[in-house]
C-alpha positions in Angstrom: -15.0 5.2 11.7 -14.7 7.3 15.1 -16.2 10.5 14.7 -14.5 13.2 16.5 -16.0 16.6 17.3 -12.8 18.6 17.7 -8.9 18.4 17.2 -8.2 17.0 20.5 -10.2 14.2 19.6 -7.9 12.8 16.6 -4.8 13.3 19.0 -5.9 10.9 21.2 -7.2 8.9 18.7 -3.3 8.8 16.7 -1.9 8.4 20.2 -4.4 4.8 20.7 -3.3 3.6 17.4 0.2 4.1 18.6 -0.2 2.3 21.4 -2.1 -0.4 19.6 0.9 -0.6 17.1 3.1 -0.9 20.1 1.5 -3.3 22.3 1.6 -5.5 18.8 5.3 -5.1 18.4 5.8 -6.6 22.4 3.9 -9.8 21.4 5.4 -13.0 21.2 3.9 -13.5 18.0 5.6 -10.6 16.5 9.1 -11.7 18.1 9.0 -14.9 16.8 7.9 -13.3 12.9 11.4 -11.4 13.4 13.1 -14.8 14.8 11.7 -16.7 11.1 13.9 -13.5 9.0 16.6 -13.5 11.0 17.1 -17.6 10.9 16.5 -17.4 6.8 18.7 -14.0 6.6 21.2 -16.0 8.4 20.9 -19.3 6.2 19.5 -21.0 9.3 16.9 -22.9 8.6 13.6 -21.4 10.4 10.7 -22.9 11.1 9.0 -22.1 7.7 10.0 -19.7 5.3 9.1 -16.6 5.7 6.1 -14.6 4.0 5.5 -11.3 3.1 3.2 -9.4 0.4 3.4 -5.7 -0.1 -0.2 -3.7 -1.2 1.6 -0.9 -2.8 -1.3 0.8 -5.3 -4.0 -1.7 -3.7 -3.2 0.3 -0.5 -6.3 2.9 -2.2 -8.5 -0.3 -2.3 -7.8 -1.7 1.0 -7.3 1.9 2.8 -9.0 4.5 0.7 -8.0 7.8 1.5 -11.8 8.7 2.2 -12.0 6.0 4.6 -9.5 8.2 7.0 -10.9 9.4 10.3 -8.6 12.5 10.5 -9.5 15.5 9.1 -6.5 17.3 10.1 -3.8 17.5 7.4 -0.8 16.6 9.6 -2.5 14.3 11.7 -4.0 11.9 8.6 -0.3 10.5 7.2 0.0 9.1 11.3 -3.7 7.7 10.5 -2.5 5.6 7.9 1.0 4.0 9.0 -0.8 2.8 11.8 -3.8 1.7 10.4 -1.7 0.2 7.5 0.3 -1.8 9.9 -2.6 -2.7 12.0 -4.1 -4.2 9.0 -1.3 -6.1 7.6 -1.3 -7.6 11.4 -4.5 -9.0 10.6 -3.4 -10.5 7.0 -1.5 -12.5 9.1 1.8 -12.4 6.7 5.4 -12.1 8.4 5.8 -8.4 8.4 7.6 -7.4 11.4 6.5 -4.6 13.7 8.9 -2.4 14.6 8.8 -1.3 18.6 9.6 2.6 17.9 8.0 5.2 15.1 11.0 6.6 12.3 11.0 9.6 11.8 13.2 10.3 8.4 16.2 12.9 9.0 15.7 15.7 6.3 18.5 16.7 3.8 18.2 19.6 1.6 19.9 18.5 -1.7 21.9 21.1 -4.1 20.8 21.6 -7.0 17.4 21.4 -5.2 16.1 19.3 -8.4 19.0 16.7 -7.5 20.2 16.6 -11.4 20.6 20.2 -12.4 18.1 19.3 -15.0 14.6 19.0 -14.5 13.2 15.3 -14.4 9.6 15.4 -16.5 7.0 12.8 -17.2 3.8 12.6 -19.0 1.1 12.1 -16.8 -2.1 10.0 -18.1 -5.6 11.3 -18.6 -7.3 9.3 -16.5 -6.9 7.7 -13.1 -5.3 4.7 -13.1 -3.5 5.2 -16.6 0.2 4.8 -16.9 2.7 8.1 -17.0 5.3 7.9 -19.6 9.2 9.2 -19.8 9.6 13.1 -20.9 13.5 12.5 -21.6 15.3 15.5 -20.2 18.5 14.5 -21.9 17.9 14.5 -25.5 21.2 15.6 -27.1 25.1 15.7 -25.8 24.3 19.4 -25.0 21.8 18.5 -22.1 24.3 16.4 -20.7 26.3 19.5 -19.7 23.9 20.7 -17.4 24.6 17.5 -14.9 25.3 18.2 -11.6 26.5 15.9 -9.0 24.5 16.3 -6.1 25.3 17.2 -2.3 23.3 16.8 0.3 23.3 18.8 4.0 21.4 17.6 7.0 18.7 20.3 7.6 18.6 19.6 11.1 15.5 22.4 12.4 13.2 20.5 10.2 14.2 17.2 11.1 14.1 18.1 14.9 10.7 20.1 14.4 9.5 16.4 12.9 11.1 14.3 15.8 9.1 16.5 18.2 6.1 16.2 16.8 5.8 12.6 17.0 7.2 12.8 20.4 4.1 15.3 21.3 1.8 13.4 19.4 2.7 10.1 20.9 6.0 9.7 22.6 4.6 8.0 26.0 3.4 5.5 24.0 6.3 4.3 22.0 10.0 5.1 21.1 10.7 7.8 18.5 13.9 7.3 16.6 15.4 8.9 13.9 16.1 6.9 10.6 18.8 7.8 7.5 19.6 6.2 4.4 21.6 6.5 1.5 19.9 9.4 -0.6 20.3 8.1 -3.9 20.0 4.4 -4.3 21.8 1.3 -6.5 19.0 1.0 -8.4 20.7 2.9 -11.2 18.7 2.1 -14.4 15.4 4.2 -12.7 17.3 7.6 -12.6 18.7 6.6 -16.3 15.8 5.8 -17.6 13.9 9.1 -15.6 16.5 11.2 -17.4 17.2 9.5 -20.8 14.2 7.6 -21.3 13.5 4.2 -21.3 13.5 3.5 -25.0 16.4 5.9 -25.2 19.0 3.9 -23.2 18.1 0.3 -24.7 18.9 2.1 -28.3 22.0 3.3 -26.8 23.4 0.3 -25.8 23.5 -0.1 -29.3 23.7 3.5 -31.2 25.3 5.8 -28.8 27.2 3.4 -25.8 29.8 5.9 -25.0 26.7 8.4 -24.1 25.2 5.9 -21.9 28.8 4.9 -20.3 28.8 8.8 -19.6 25.4 8.6 -17.8 25.9 5.2 -15.8 29.4 7.0 -14.5 27.7 10.3 -13.5 24.9 8.2 -11.3 27.3 5.9 -10.0 29.5 8.8 -8.7 26.5 11.1 -7.9 25.6 7.8 -5.6 28.9 7.7 -3.8 29.0 11.1 -3.4 25.5 11.2 -1.6 26.5 8.4 0.7 29.8 10.2 1.5 27.5 13.1 2.7 25.5 11.1 4.2 28.0 9.0 6.1 29.7 12.2 7.3 27.1 13.5 8.8 26.7 10.8 11.3 23.5 10.2 11.1 23.3 6.7 9.5 21.1 4.1 10.8 20.7 0.6 10.4 18.5 -1.2 7.8 17.7 -4.9 9.4 14.7 -4.9 10.8 12.7 -4.3 7.7 10.9 -7.0 5.6 12.9 -8.9 3.1 16.4 -7.9 4.9 15.4 -8.3 8.5 18.2 -9.8 9.9 20.9 -10.0 13.1 23.6 -6.9 13.4 26.3 -7.1 11.4 29.1 -5.2 10.2 31.9 -3.6 12.4 31.0 -2.4 16.1 32.5 1.3 16.1 32.4 1.5 20.2 30.5 4.8 19.8 27.0 3.3 17.9 28.1 5.4 15.2 26.6 3.7 11.5 28.4 2.9 8.5 27.6 1.4 5.3 28.6 -1.8 6.3 25.9 -2.0 9.0 23.7 -1.5 6.3 21.8 -4.0 3.7 21.7 -2.7 -0.1 18.3 -3.6 -2.0 18.8 -3.2 -5.9 17.8 -4.4 -8.9 18.1 -4.0 -12.4 14.6 -4.1 -14.0 15.6 -1.4 -16.8 17.6 -3.4 -18.1 15.9 -6.6 -18.3 15.3 -6.9 -22.1 19.5 -6.5 -23.1 21.9 -9.3 -22.9 23.6 -10.7 -20.0 26.8 -8.7 -21.6 25.2 -5.8 -22.1 23.4 -5.8 -18.9 27.3 -6.4 -17.1 28.5 -4.0 -19.4 25.8 -1.3 -18.7 24.1 -1.5 -15.0 26.1 -4.1 -12.9 29.5 -2.4 -13.2 28.6 0.6 -12.0 26.5 -0.5 -9.2 29.4 -2.9 -8.0 31.2 0.2 -6.9 28.7 1.2 -4.5 27.7 -2.3 -3.4 30.9 -3.0 -2.0 30.0 -0.4 0.6 27.5 -2.4 2.2 27.5 -5.3 4.1 25.1 -7.4 3.0 22.9 -6.9 -0.9 19.8 -8.3 -2.0 19.6 -8.2 -5.7 16.9 -8.1 -8.1 13.2 -7.4 -8.5 10.8 -8.5 -11.4 13.5 -8.7 -13.9 14.3 -12.4 -15.4 17.9 -12.8 -14.2 17.8 -16.8 -15.2 20.7 -15.9 -18.1 22.4 -13.1 -15.6 22.9 -15.4 -12.5 26.5 -16.0 -12.8 26.9 -12.1 -13.0 25.1 -11.7 -9.7 26.4 -14.5 -8.0 29.4 -12.2 -8.6 28.5 -9.6 -6.3 31.0 -10.5 -3.1 28.5 -9.3 -0.1 25.3 -11.2 -2.1 22.8 -12.7 0.5 19.6 -12.3 -1.4 18.6 -13.1 -4.7 15.3 -12.1 -6.2 13.9 -15.2 -8.4 10.9 -13.3 -10.2 7.7 -15.1 -11.8 9.9 -14.5 -14.9 13.1 -15.7 -13.5 13.4 -19.6 -14.1 13.6 -21.4 -10.2 15.1 -25.0 -11.5 18.1 -22.7 -12.8 18.0 -20.9 -9.6 17.9 -23.0 -7.2 20.8 -25.2 -9.0 22.9 -21.9 -9.1 22.3 -20.9 -5.5 22.2 -24.1 -3.8 22.4 -22.9 -0.1 25.1 -20.5 0.2 22.1 -17.6 -0.5 18.7 -16.6 0.2 16.2 -17.3 -2.6 13.3 -14.8 -2.7 10.7 -16.2 -4.5 8.5 -13.8 -6.2 4.8 -14.4 -6.9 3.1 -12.7 -9.9 0.8 -10.4 -8.7 -1.4 -10.8 -11.4 -1.9 -14.6 -11.2 -3.0 -14.0 -7.3 -5.3 -11.2 -7.6 -7.2 -11.5 -11.2 -8.4 -15.8 -10.5 -11.7 -16.3 -9.2 -10.9 -19.9 -8.3 -7.4 -19.9 -6.0 -6.6 -23.6 -6.5 -4.2 -23.1 -9.0 -2.4 -20.6 -6.2 -2.5 -23.3 -4.0 -0.8 -25.6 -6.1 1.8 -23.2 -7.8 2.9 -22.4 -4.2 3.0 -26.2 -3.0 5.3 -27.1 -6.3 7.6 -24.3 -5.5 7.5 -25.0 -1.8 8.7 -28.7 -2.5 11.4 -27.2 -5.0 12.9 -25.4 -2.6 13.1 -27.6 0.6 16.4 -27.5 2.1 17.1 -23.7 0.2 17.0 -20.4 2.3 14.2 -19.0 1.0 11.7 -16.2 1.3 7.9 -16.3 -0.4 6.8 -12.3 -1.2 4.4 -10.7 -3.4 5.0 -7.1 -4.3 3.8 -4.5 -6.8 0.1 -5.1 -6.5 -1.8 -2.4 -8.2 -5.6 -3.8 -7.3 -7.3 -6.4 -5.9 -9.7 -6.9 -8.5 -12.8 -7.2 -6.9 -11.2 -9.8 -4.6 -10.9 -7.6 -1.1 -9.8 -10.6 0.7 -7.3 -12.1 -1.6 -4.3 -10.7 0.5 -5.9 -12.9 3.5 -6.3 -16.3 1.5 -3.0 -16.0 0.1 -1.5 -15.4 2.9 -2.9 -18.3 4.6 -2.1 -20.7 1.2 1.6 -19.5 1.3 2.0 -20.2 5.2 0.7 -23.3 4.8 3.1 -24.0 1.7 6.0 -23.4 3.4 5.4 -25.1 7.1 4.5 -28.3 4.9 7.7 -28.4 3.3 9.9 -26.8 5.8 
């Protein structure tokens, strides 16, 4: 790690990291990565399927907080951001490196706690333990406290953050404002936080009217949040992110104004995984569709099993990407989807990180890539919480996934 003696050294270090990232963004290899994603998501055949991994919790093992060099609290997030990009470049997956630094627009929410009622969780009593829900909506009367949140642009704080980035490394890379929807379309996440996961499962049978009331409220809250953001004129596109990286789409306003028709929606239904297709459609999908119809493209699914729910997913008019998790039957997805959509073939994180012998990983990747030959697909490894004592595993997995994708391109 670099050793700094003063604040100026740390700021110079951040500037140097930004320069390294910008240099990587302009390399030919990065342009090929972008093209690979754009081809597959445009339903064209790329040179091979794009491969991407997302360490999530494993970042604490790859880049632990104590390994950061900057002592100034305001610089450490920048250092972490840039170093993560450079580490992913070393891993070698298809992580598109943006040729700019994104600064998120700041919006004030009213009420300040967003819902009008506090969301609480019971925290674990040891590091690495699991938290649990502490539902706020316990009785019918609690629902009366819910408010539809409104969002107002905090211009001074947004401009302060933009200026800070400009001062630190604006001469090394462009700084861009980013702005998306404040309430995402995975409504089940909010429902579980407010009502409790066990409770919403029970509500599907014992109290369906109450669950419909909750989902209606969340749909309306999300729609209002989208309206507030779009009215601000600050909305930006999101087609340069991994998985949903694509060519520009949607209407051209002629004045650079962005609408949700120029954006991807990425939603899932993990909280409703255990229920029947009919209940999932009734309590989840039908409340998501009014949100999704505002977007240009939709990517649907995460780790849930969608095998029996594919017909419902395929009914989404602007669907472009469908997730095939480790619990979803790949053969059924291929049969249903064929070449009409992109299949995001998700890997099971535990099968990747816990095995000492990687031969089974290679066999699994080649079997799947062989089946997917001729389809439009991505190979994605997400939700990693640990590398389980295998610090090189993402490098190995990435190489094996790229080899399988190229072999059956």
